C-alpha positions in Angstrom: -15.1 6.4 -30.1 -16.1 5.3 -33.4 -19.7 4.0 -32.7 -22.5 5.8 -30.8 -24.6 4.2 -28.2 -27.3 5.4 -26.4 -30.2 4.7 -23.6 -31.3 1.3 -25.1 -27.9 0.0 -26.0 -26.9 -3.3 -24.0 -23.6 -4.6 -22.7 -23.5 -6.8 -25.6 -24.0 -4.0 -27.9 -21.1 -1.8 -26.4 -18.8 -4.8 -26.3 -19.6 -6.2 -29.6 -16.0 -7.2 -31.4 -14.2 -6.0 -28.0 -11.4 -8.5 -27.0 -10.6 -8.1 -23.3 -8.4 -11.0 -23.0 -5.5 -10.4 -20.7 -7.4 -7.5 -19.0 -8.3 -8.0 -15.1 -11.2 -6.2 -13.6 -12.4 -5.8 -10.0 -16.2 -5.5 -9.8 -18.2 -4.8 -6.5 -21.6 -6.0 -5.7 -21.8 -9.1 -7.9 -24.5 -10.9 -5.9 -27.4 -9.4 -7.8 -28.7 -7.0 -10.6 -26.1 -4.8 -12.3 -22.9 -6.4 -10.6 -23.7 -9.6 -11.9 -24.4 -8.6 -15.5 -21.3 -6.1 -15.6 -19.1 -9.3 -14.4 -20.6 -11.4 -16.9 -20.4 -9.2 -20.0 -16.8 -8.7 -19.2 -15.9 -12.3 -18.5 -17.7 -13.3 -21.9 -15.4 -11.0 -23.7 -12.2 -12.7 -22.3 -11.7 -10.4 -18.9 -10.5 -12.1 -15.9 -13.0 -10.7 -13.3 -12.7 -10.5 -9.3 -16.2 -10.1 -8.0 -16.7 -8.7 -4.8 -19.7 -9.3 -2.5 -20.7 -9.5 1.2 -22.4 -12.8 0.9 -20.3 -15.0 -0.8 -22.8 -17.9 -1.0 -25.3 -15.9 -2.8 -23.0 -14.2 -5.1 -21.8 -17.9 -5.9 -25.3 -18.8 -7.0 -25.8 -15.7 -8.7 -22.8 -15.7 -10.9 -23.3 -19.1 -12.3 -24.3 -17.6 -15.8 -21.1 -15.4 -15.4 -19.1 -18.6 -15.4 -21.2 -20.2 -18.2 -20.6 -17.3 -20.5 -16.9 -16.9 -19.8 -14.8 -17.2 -23.0 -11.4 -16.5 -24.5 -9.7 -16.9 -21.1 -12.5 -15.0 -19.1 -13.0 -15.9 -15.8 -14.5 -15.2 -12.5 -13.1 -15.4 -8.8 -14.9 -14.1 -5.5 -13.7 -12.1 -2.8 -15.5 -11.1 0.5 -16.4 -7.4 0.8 -18.9 -5.4 3.2 -18.6 -1.8 2.3 -20.8 -1.1 5.7 -17.6 -2.3 7.8 -14.3 -0.9 7.2 -12.6 -4.1 9.0 -14.1 -6.1 6.0 -13.0 -3.3 3.5 -9.6 -3.3 4.8 -9.2 -6.9 5.0 -10.4 -7.1 1.4 -8.2 -4.5 0.2 -5.1 -6.1 2.0 -5.8 -9.3 0.5 -5.8 -8.1 -3.1 -2.7 -6.2 -2.6 -1.1 -9.3 -1.0 -2.0 -11.1 -4.1 -0.4 -8.4 -6.2 -2.0 -8.8 -9.3 -2.9 -5.4 -11.0 -6.4 -4.3 -12.3 -7.0 -2.4 -15.7 -10.4 -1.5 -14.4 -12.1 -1.0 -11.3 -16.0 -0.6 -11.1 -17.4 0.2 -7.9 -20.7 -0.7 -8.5 -22.2 -2.0 -5.0 -24.6 0.2 -3.2 -27.7 0.8 -1.3 -30.7 2.9 -1.8 -33.4 4.8 0.0 -32.9 2.9 3.4 -34.4 3.7 6.7 -32.1 5.6 9.1 -29.4 3.6 10.2 -25.6 3.4 10.7 -22.9 1.4 9.5 -20.7 -0.7 11.9 -18.4 2.3 12.1 -21.1 4.7 13.0 -21.7 6.3 9.7 -25.1 7.1 8.1 -25.8 4.0 6.2 -26.2 5.4 2.6 -23.0 7.7 2.9 -20.8 5.1 4.7 -21.8 2.2 2.4 -22.1 4.0 -1.0 -19.1 6.4 -0.4 -16.7 5.8 2.4 -16.6 2.0 2.0 -15.6 2.5 -1.4 -13.4 5.4 -0.8 -11.3 3.2 1.4 -11.1 0.2 -0.7 -10.2 2.2 -3.8 -7.6 4.2 -2.2 -6.0 1.1 -0.6 -5.6 -0.8 -3.8 -4.9 2.4 -6.0 -1.3 1.0 -6.5 -2.7 -1.9 -8.1 -4.6 0.1 -10.9 -2.4 0.0 -13.9 -1.0 3.2 -15.3 -3.3 3.3 -18.1 -6.4 1.8 -15.9 -9.6 3.2 -15.1 -12.2 3.7 -12.3 -15.8 3.7 -12.7 -17.9 4.9 -10.0 -21.8 3.7 -10.0 -23.6 7.1 -9.1 -27.2 7.9 -10.1 -29.5 10.7 -11.4 -30.5 10.6 -7.8 -27.5 12.7 -7.2 -29.6 15.8 -8.2 -31.7 15.1 -4.8 -29.1 16.7 -3.0 -25.4 17.7 -2.6 -23.2 16.4 0.1 -23.4 18.2 3.4 -19.7 18.4 4.6 -20.8 20.1 7.9 -23.4 17.2 8.8 -22.5 13.9 6.8 -24.3 11.7 9.2 -27.4 13.6 9.9 -26.8 14.5 13.3 -28.2 17.8 13.1 -30.4 17.8 9.9 -33.6 16.0 9.3 -33.0 12.6 7.7 -34.9 11.7 4.6 -34.2 8.4 2.6 -33.9 10.0 -0.9 -31.8 13.1 0.7 -29.5 10.6 2.2 -29.3 8.8 -1.1 -28.7 11.9 -3.3 -25.9 12.9 -0.8 -24.1 9.5 -1.4 -24.5 9.7 -5.0 -23.1 13.1 -5.2 -20.2 11.7 -3.2 -19.5 9.2 -5.8 -19.2 11.7 -8.4 -17.1 13.9 -6.4 -14.7 10.8 -5.4 -14.1 10.2 -9.0 -13.4 13.9 -9.9 -10.8 14.0 -7.3 -9.5 10.5 -7.9 -8.9 11.5 -11.6 -7.1 14.6 -10.7 -4.7 13.0 -8.6 -4.2 9.9 -10.8 -4.2 11.3 -14.2 -0.7 12.1 -14.3 0.2 8.4 -14.6 -2.8 7.6 -17.0 -5.3 6.5 -14.7 -8.6 8.0 -15.3 -11.9 8.2 -13.1 -15.5 8.6 -14.0 -18.9 8.3 -12.5 -21.7 6.6 -14.4 -25.5 6.8 -14.1 -26.9 3.5 -15.2 -30.6 4.5 -15.4 -33.7 3.3 -13.7 -33.6 -0.6 -13.4 -35.9 -2.8 -11.2 -33.2 -4.5 -9.3 -32.6 -5.4 -5.4 -31.3 -1.8 -4.9 -34.9 -0.8 -4.5 -35.8 -3.4 -1.9 -36.4 -0.9 0.7 -39.0 0.7 -1.4 -42.7 -0.8 -1.6 -44.4 -1.1 -5.0 -46.6 2.0 -4.1 -43.2 4.1 -3.4 -41.6 3.0 -6.6 -44.6 4.0 -8.5 -45.0 7.2 -6.8 -41.2 8.0 -7.5 -41.8 7.3 -11.2 -45.0 9.6 -11.2 -43.1 12.3 -9.5 -40.1 12.1 -12.1 -42.7 12.3 -15.1 -44.5 15.2 -13.4 -41.5 17.1 -13.0 -40.4 16.4 -16.7 -43.6 16.9 -18.4 -42.8 20.1 -19.9 -39.5 18.8 -21.4 -41.2 16.0 -23.3 -39.3 13.5 -21.5 -40.7 10.2 -20.1 -39.3 7.9 -17.5 -38.7 4.4 -18.7 -37.3 1.4 -17.0 -34.2 0.0 -18.5 -33.4 -4.0 -18.7 -30.4 -5.0 -16.5 -28.1 -5.3 -19.7 -29.1 -1.8 -20.8 -28.3 -0.6 -17.4 -24.9 -2.2 -17.0 -23.9 -0.7 -20.6 -22.9 2.6 -19.5 -20.5 0.9 -16.8 -18.6 -1.3 -19.4 -18.9 1.6 -22.1 -17.0 4.1 -19.6 -14.6 1.4 -18.7 -13.2 0.0 -22.0 -14.8 1.7 -24.8 -15.1 5.2 -24.4 -12.0 7.7 -24.8 -10.0 8.0 -21.4 -9.8 11.6 -21.8 -13.5 12.2 -22.7 -14.7 10.4 -19.4 -11.9 11.2 -17.1 -13.5 13.4 -14.3 -16.8 13.4 -15.7 -20.4 11.9 -15.2 -21.7 9.7 -17.9 -25.4 8.6 -18.8 -26.9 6.6 -21.6 -23.3 5.7 -22.7 -22.4 9.2 -23.5 -20.6 12.1 -21.3 -23.5 14.1 -19.9 -24.0 17.7 -19.9 -24.3 20.2 -17.1 -28.1 20.7 -16.3 -29.4 23.1 -13.6 -33.1 22.7 -14.9 -34.9 20.9 -12.2 -37.5 19.7 -14.9 -34.8 18.1 -16.9 -34.4 14.3 -16.3 -30.8 14.0 -17.8 -27.7 15.9 -17.1 -25.3 16.5 -14.0 -25.5 19.1 -11.4 -22.4 21.5 -11.4 -21.9 20.7 -7.7 -20.9 17.2 -8.5 -18.1 18.1 -10.8 -16.6 21.0 -8.5 -13.0 20.5 -8.2 -12.8 22.2 -4.8 -15.8 20.6 -3.4 -14.3 17.2 -4.4 -10.9 18.0 -2.5 -13.0 19.2 0.6 -15.0 15.8 0.4 -11.9 13.8 0.1 -10.3 15.7 3.5 -13.5 15.2 5.2 -13.8 11.6 4.0 -10.0 10.8 5.3 -10.8 12.4 8.6 -13.9 10.3 9.1 -12.2 7.0 8.0 -9.0 7.7 10.0 -6.7 7.3 7.1 -4.9 9.7 4.8 -4.4 8.7 1.0 
């Protein structure tokens, strides 16, 4: 890594002078926000992007700029994927495998946030089922398509600090449900999945990492009212007042920067099995007043193995 980037870096900053011609990338969640910008930036630098979305008509409209900005052989094709329904997840994976074309990079970007209590089509708590289990099945089913020098980038969040995963009660059957507690569990799971996927595949040169994009006003917060969003910001600022850190919204290009940085710019050995934020590898941080950093439980290898075993049991597949 010859150049330093930070919280205000954009996708165009990170990818300046980067040639992605001949690279093939899968990005989930390309119907809005970070997914669209991630796809746009990659295609603009020559990558052949496969964008996955639940609503293909919406994704088609949302990605007009992706196609307009594609250059140097860059392109976009869409595929249907509903992460809250494993029939859809498996159908998507099977179609990609049948197609046979490999990927240099997979960015598991799609997700939901702070939803009311609900269940996926398969009976899993909505946030854990969508954010973690849907991607767990998709990525593992297409793992053979990831080239030996390829990478997996899982979108996590600073929200992982809200809560660790609960291996005894992943569906909130015996513990009280809270929107952000569930979100925290799912975002911790995204990191732990990257940790274990990295361990299993780094022998063939495939590295996996998890990233926090920062706070961005996108459709992800559609389940929250304006008052709830402001209350969250106030709570963050109150908790970090003594550290001198102040919360600031990022633009969408700034938010997507860490994903593309970790996927194609950063040194693979530096980001593999780690958690990244603001275009750098985050340090362990247990201070509840700190706004940045990663909790130790999210990078614990044995914890990651246990979550993998539980996830296999829940989805009924062994990988």
